[in-house]
C-alpha positions in Angstrom: 0.0 0.0 0.0 1.5 3.3 -1.1 1.9 6.2 1.3 1.0 9.6 -0.2 0.7 13.1 1.2 -1.3 16.3 0.9 0.9 19.2 2.1 -0.2 22.5 3.7 1.6 25.8 3.6 0.7 29.4 4.6 2.5 30.4 1.4 3.1 28.5 -1.8 6.8 28.4 -0.9 6.1 26.7 2.4 3.7 24.3 0.8 6.2 23.3 -1.8 8.9 22.9 0.8 6.6 20.5 2.8 6.0 18.6 -0.5 9.8 18.3 -1.0 10.3 17.1 2.6 7.5 14.5 2.3 9.0 13.2 -1.0 12.4 12.8 0.8 10.6 11.0 3.6 9.1 8.5 1.1 5.7 9.9 0.0 5.1 8.5 -3.5 2.4 11.0 -4.5 1.9 14.6 -3.5 -1.7 15.7 -3.7 -3.0 19.3 -3.9 -6.6 20.4 -3.4 -8.7 23.2 -4.9 -10.5 25.6 -2.6 -8.3 28.2 -1.1 -5.8 27.9 -4.0 -6.0 26.9 -7.6 -5.1 23.2 -7.9 -3.2 23.6 -11.1 -1.0 26.5 -9.9 -0.3 24.7 -6.7 0.5 21.5 -8.6 3.0 23.5 -10.7 4.8 24.7 -7.6 4.9 21.2 -6.2 6.2 19.8 -9.6 9.1 22.2 -9.5 9.9 21.4 -5.9 10.0 17.6 -6.3 11.8 15.2 -8.6 10.4 11.7 -8.2 7.0 11.7 -6.5 3.9 11.9 -8.7 2.0 15.1 -8.4 -1.8 14.9 -8.4 -4.8 17.1 -7.9 -7.2 15.9 -5.2 -9.2 17.4 -6.4 -9.5 19.9 -9.2 -13.1 21.0 -9.9 -14.4 19.4 -13.1 -17.1 21.8 -14.1 -15.6 25.3 -13.4 -13.2 25.1 -16.4 -13.9 23.9 -19.9 -12.6 20.4 -20.6 -10.1 21.9 -23.1 -8.6 24.2 -20.4 -8.5 21.3 -18.0 -6.7 19.2 -20.7 -4.3 22.0 -21.5 -3.4 22.5 -17.8 -2.9 18.7 -17.5 -0.6 18.6 -20.5 1.4 21.6 -19.1 1.7 20.0 -15.7 2.7 16.7 -17.1 5.4 18.4 -19.1 6.6 20.4 -16.1 6.8 17.4 -13.9 8.4 15.1 -16.5 5.4 12.8 -16.8 4.5 12.6 -13.1 1.1 14.3 -13.2 -2.2 12.7 -12.1 -5.4 14.6 -13.0 -7.8 14.1 -10.1 -11.2 15.5 -10.8 -14.3 16.0 -8.6 -17.7 17.7 -9.0 -17.8 19.7 -5.8 -21.3 20.5 -4.5 -24.1 22.3 -6.4 -24.0 25.5 -4.4 -20.2 25.9 -4.9 -20.6 25.4 -8.7 -23.6 27.5 -9.3 -23.3 30.3 -6.8 -19.5 30.7 -6.5 -18.4 29.8 -10.0 -21.5 30.3 -12.1 -20.9 26.9 -13.5 -23.5 24.4 -14.8 -24.4 21.6 -12.4 -27.2 19.6 -14.1 -26.6 15.9 -13.6 -23.2 15.4 -12.1 -22.6 11.8 -13.1 -23.2 12.1 -16.9 -21.6 15.6 -16.8 -18.4 14.2 -15.3 -18.4 11.3 -17.7 -18.4 13.8 -20.6 -15.7 15.9 -19.1 -13.4 12.9 -18.7 -14.1 11.7 -22.2 -13.3 15.2 -23.7 -10.1 15.6 -21.7 -8.8 12.2 -22.7 -9.7 12.8 -26.4 -8.0 16.2 -26.4 -4.9 14.9 -24.7 -4.6 12.0 -27.1 -4.9 14.2 -30.2 -3.5 17.6 -29.1 -0.3 17.4 -31.1 -1.8 15.6 -34.1 -4.2 18.3 -35.3 -7.1 15.8 -35.4 -10.6 17.1 -35.7 -12.7 16.5 -32.6 -16.4 16.2 -32.9 -18.1 14.9 -29.7 -21.8 15.1 -28.9 -22.9 15.6 -25.4 -25.7 16.9 -23.2 -23.3 18.9 -21.0 -20.0 19.1 -22.8 -20.2 18.9 -26.6 -16.7 19.5 -28.1 -16.0 20.5 -31.6 -12.5 21.5 -32.5 -11.2 22.1 -36.0 -7.9 23.6 -37.1 -6.1 23.2 -33.8 -2.8 21.6 -33.3 -0.6 22.0 -30.2 2.9 22.7 -31.4 4.7 21.3 -28.5 5.7 17.6 -27.7 3.8 15.9 -24.9 5.4 14.1 -22.0 3.0 11.1 -22.5 0.1 10.3 -24.9 -2.1 9.5 -21.9 -2.5 11.2 -18.5 -4.1 9.2 -15.7 -7.5 10.5 -14.6 -8.7 9.8 -11.0 -12.2 10.6 -9.8 -13.3 11.7 -6.3 -16.5 10.0 -5.3 -18.5 9.3 -2.2 -22.1 8.5 -3.4 -22.9 5.1 -5.0 -23.5 6.4 -8.6 -20.4 8.5 -8.7 -18.4 5.7 -7.2 -19.6 3.3 -9.8 -18.6 5.8 -12.5 -15.1 5.8 -11.1 -15.1 2.0 -11.4 -16.3 2.2 -15.0 -14.0 4.9 -16.5 -11.3 6.1 -14.1 -7.7 5.2 -13.6 -8.1 5.8 -9.9 -10.6 6.6 -7.1 -10.0 9.2 -4.4 -12.0 9.1 -1.2 -13.6 11.9 0.8 -11.4 13.4 3.6 -13.0 11.1 6.2 -13.2 7.4 5.2 -12.8 4.6 7.7 -11.7 1.1 6.7 -15.2 -0.2 7.5 -16.9 2.4 5.3 -14.4 1.6 2.5 -15.1 -2.1 2.8 -18.8 -2.0 3.1 -20.0 1.0 1.1 -17.3 1.9 -1.4 -15.7 -1.4 -2.6 -19.1 -3.0 -3.7 -19.9 0.0 -5.8 -16.4 0.1 -7.3 -16.7 -3.5 -8.2 -20.1 -2.9 -9.7 -18.6 -0.2 -11.9 -15.7 -2.5 -12.9 -18.1 -5.4 -13.7 -20.1 -3.1 -16.0 -17.2 -2.8 -18.5 -16.0 -5.9 -20.3 -12.3 -6.5 -19.6 -12.1 -4.1 -16.6 -10.2 -5.5 -13.7 -9.6 -4.4 -10.1 -6.0 -3.8 -10.8 -7.0 -1.2 -13.5 -8.1 1.2 -10.8 -6.0 2.6 -7.9 -8.0 3.2 -4.8 -6.7 6.2 -2.8 -8.2 6.6 0.6 -7.8 10.0 2.4 -6.9 10.0 6.1 -6.6 13.0 8.3 -3.7 12.2 10.6 -2.9 13.6 14.0 0.3 12.2 15.6 1.5 13.1 19.1 3.1 11.4 22.0 0.3 12.9 24.1 -2.8 10.9 23.0 -5.2 13.6 24.3 -3.4 16.3 22.4 -3.6 14.2 19.2 -7.4 13.8 19.6 -7.9 17.5 20.5 -6.0 18.7 17.5 -8.2 17.0 15.0 -11.6 17.7 16.5 -12.1 20.8 14.5 -11.4 19.0 11.3 -14.2 16.4 12.1 -16.5 19.2 13.2 -16.1 21.0 9.9 -17.4 18.0 8.0 -20.0 17.1 10.6 -21.5 20.5 10.2 -22.6 19.6 6.6 -26.0 17.9 6.7 -25.4 16.1 3.4 -23.0 13.8 5.2 -25.7 12.5 7.5 -25.7 9.1 6.0 -21.9 8.8 6.4 -22.1 9.7 10.1 -25.1 7.5 10.7 -23.2 4.5 9.2 -20.7 4.9 11.9 -23.3 5.1 14.6 -22.6 8.8 15.0 -25.9 10.3 13.8 -26.8 11.9 17.1 -23.3 13.1 17.6 -23.4 14.8 14.1 -26.8 16.3 15.0 -25.2 18.0 18.0 -22.5 19.5 15.8 -25.1 20.7 13.3 -27.0 22.4 16.1 -23.9 24.1 17.3 -23.3 25.4 13.8 -26.8 26.6 13.5 -26.5 28.5 16.8 -23.8 30.7 15.2 -20.6 28.8 15.9 -18.5 29.0 12.8 -17.5 25.8 11.0 -13.9 26.4 11.8 -14.7 26.5 15.6 -16.8 23.4 16.2 -14.2 21.4 18.1 -16.0 21.5 21.4 -19.0 19.8 19.9 -17.0 16.9 18.6 -16.7 13.8 20.8 -13.6 11.7 21.1 -15.6 8.8 19.7 -16.2 10.7 16.5 -12.5 11.5 16.2 -11.5 7.9 16.8 -13.9 6.5 14.3 -13.0 8.8 11.4 -9.3 9.9 11.8 -5.9 8.5 12.5 -4.8 9.8 15.9 -2.5 9.0 18.8 1.2 8.3 19.2 3.2 7.0 16.2 2.7 3.3 17.0 -1.1 3.7 17.4 -1.4 5.7 14.2 0.7 3.1 12.3 -1.6 0.4 13.6 -4.7 2.4 12.5 -3.0 3.0 9.1 -2.5 -0.8 8.7 -6.3 -1.2 8.8 -6.4 -0.1 5.2 -4.0 -2.7 4.0 -5.9 -5.1 1.6 -8.6 -2.5 1.0 -6.9 0.5 -0.4 -3.9 0.7 -2.8 -2.7 4.0 -1.3 -3.4 6.3 1.6 -3.3 10.1 1.3 -2.2 11.4 4.6 -2.8 15.0 5.7 -2.5 17.0 8.8 -5.6 18.6 10.5 -6.1 22.3 9.7 -9.6 23.4 10.7 -9.6 25.6 13.8 -5.8 25.5 14.2 -3.2 28.3 14.1 -0.5 28.1 11.4 2.0 27.2 14.1 -0.2 24.3 15.3 -0.7 23.1 11.7 3.1 23.2 11.1 3.7 21.0 14.2 1.0 18.6 13.1 2.3 18.4 9.6 5.9 17.8 10.6 4.8 14.9 12.7 2.9 13.4 9.8 6.0 13.7 7.6 8.0 12.0 10.4 5.4 9.2 10.3 5.9 8.8 6.5 9.6 8.5 7.1 9.0 5.8 9.7 6.8 3.8 7.3 8.8 4.5 4.2 8.5 1.8 1.6 4.7 1.3 2.1 2.7 -1.1 4.2 2.2 -4.7 3.4 
């Protein structure tokens, strides 16, 4: 099982340095998100700071750019990284797309399917000058007279999809090179809710096999010799996600429905999503994150062996000061060094 990493930095320079240190510690992929920064610009900074680790977006928003711009950015990032880029795409939520980006939402599963189709088609023919004529309900693509005058690092760039719901998860099984989990994903949830849908997607396509898809599980990780401090540091992270009502099924699956309700009530009372730690119980933290001293976290991490192909580790950030995040991140990088070479 590969160990991968999602770095944090108050500046892009700091983030790139964390990526470099994680690579030196043994992280095989460096993943960058899209919310407070542009995923493609951050990936460019990471690509230049590293030499061997793959560089992936986890995730880049799929509907807020045209598929052609997404493909162009992927080609540029693959060139910049020397063929190390992974294009991780996700839909985001409806409000983010429509209100923040003025982007079309529609039906996210068929919409994302068309985006992936168009990106792959453009990447495959960008330097050949081939005509592209693709029909679609959401993303028709008609390109004539275009030829990219630069060589590409690879004729294909791997596309990973972020998915949580069953329909989107099945789509990942059908068409993607990899699947990326939500930021909170326990081994039991992965085994009982995700893997059956992944397999259903694989089974729907003749010739598709489990080894054709890399499963990347995301794990927020809080390491400290003081177990209480490790738990307390990550409570805000859990509270941020628990405040979102659309995750009710996820929390209920873990027997945490009432606990999530208390967090939602705290949020409704005016407590900001970044400051919900006090409403989060230790049981919620234990069920949904990796936490404790290094030995305990390594034991929890081993729970994904045989289920996931890779784990994306990240430090908690919500409700913490930059100094606290730096401390947490350094301890995660130290953990990566201690588990260098992956877990069997």
